[in-house]
matplotlib code that plots the C-alpha trace (Angstrom):
import matplotlib.pyplot as plt

x = [20.6, 17.1, 16.6, 16.2, 12.8, 12.5, 12.2, 9.4, 8.1, 4.6, 2.7, 6.8, 8.0, 10.4, 9.1, 9.3, 7.3, 3.8, 3.7, 1.2, -1.6, -0.5, -1.4, -4.9, -6.0, -5.3, -7.8, -10.7, -9.5, -11.1, -11.9, -10.1, -10.6, -9.2, -9.9, -12.8, -14.3, -14.2, -12.9, -12.1, -8.4, -6.0, -4.8, -1.7, -1.4, -4.0, -1.7, -1.0, 2.6, 3.4, 5.4, 5.0, 2.1, 1.6, 5.0, 5.7, 4.9, 4.8, 8.3, 7.7, 4.7, 4.7, 0.9, -0.5, -2.3, -5.6, -5.5, -5.1, -1.3, -0.1, -0.9, 2.5, 3.3, 5.4, 4.4, 0.6, -0.9, -3.0, -6.9, -7.1, -4.1, -2.2, 0.6, 2.6, -0.3, 2.4, 3.9, 1.3, -0.1, -3.8, -5.5, -6.4, -7.7, -4.6, -4.0, -2.8, -0.2]
y = [-8.7, -9.6, -12.6, -12.0, -12.3, -16.1, -15.0, -16.9, -16.5, -15.8, -15.4, -15.0, -12.3, -12.6, -11.2, -11.8, -14.4, -12.8, -10.8, -12.5, -12.1, -8.3, -7.8, -9.7, -7.9, -4.8, -5.5, -5.1, -1.5, 0.0, 3.5, 6.2, 8.9, 12.5, 16.1, 14.5, 12.8, 8.8, 8.2, 5.1, 4.0, 3.9, 0.4, -0.4, 0.6, 3.2, 5.6, 8.7, 7.1, 4.6, 2.0, -1.3, -2.4, -4.4, -6.5, -6.4, -6.3, -3.3, -2.8, -2.0, -4.0, -6.5, -6.2, -7.2, -4.4, -4.0, -4.7, -2.2, -0.9, -2.6, 0.2, 2.2, 1.4, 4.5, 4.0, 4.5, 7.3, 9.6, 9.4, 13.3, 15.3, 12.1, 12.7, 10.1, 8.8, 8.4, 11.8, 14.1, 17.2, 16.2, 15.4, 11.8, 9.1, 8.4, 11.8, 15.1, 14.3]
z = [18.9, 17.7, 14.9, 11.3, 10.0, 8.0, 4.2, 1.9, -1.5, -1.6, -5.6, -7.2, -4.6, -1.6, 1.6, 5.3, 6.6, 8.1, 5.0, 3.0, 5.7, 5.7, 1.9, 2.4, 5.4, 3.4, 0.6, 2.8, 3.9, 0.6, 2.1, 4.1, 5.4, 3.8, 4.9, 6.7, 3.9, 3.0, -0.2, -2.3, -1.7, -5.0, -5.9, -7.2, -10.8, -10.7, -9.1, -11.8, -12.0, -13.7, -10.8, -13.4, -12.2, -15.7, -15.1, -11.5, -7.7, -5.9, -5.2, -1.7, 0.4, -2.4, -4.0, -7.9, -10.0, -9.0, -4.9, -2.2, -0.6, 2.9, 5.5, 5.4, 1.7, 0.5, -3.1, -1.7, -3.4, -1.8, -2.7, -1.8, -3.5, -5.5, -3.7, -1.3, 1.2, 4.2, 3.0, 2.3, 3.8, 3.7, 6.9, 7.2, 9.6, 11.1, 11.9, 10.2, 7.1]

ax = plt.figure().add_subplot(projection="3d")
ax.plot(x, y, z, "-o")
ax.set_aspect("equal")
plt.show()
């Protein structure tokens, strides 16, 4: 049985060890390819849905308002259709939908 990852506190949010590096790395990825064209990614707090960015970090990946979500975050919106990026039908640089 694998050992659970130890939790740490980063900017007041509890997360697994190593996750702050993923947050920092995500900030360098400012664009993505949607339906064959490069577009700017949507930052936390700029989504159409109010996720409470003015009051708390992202509930899934822990970024704060104005930051880009960590890849695979279920809160990140698709820059093409506005839906949930990880499950929309847009053709992306990660593959189809």
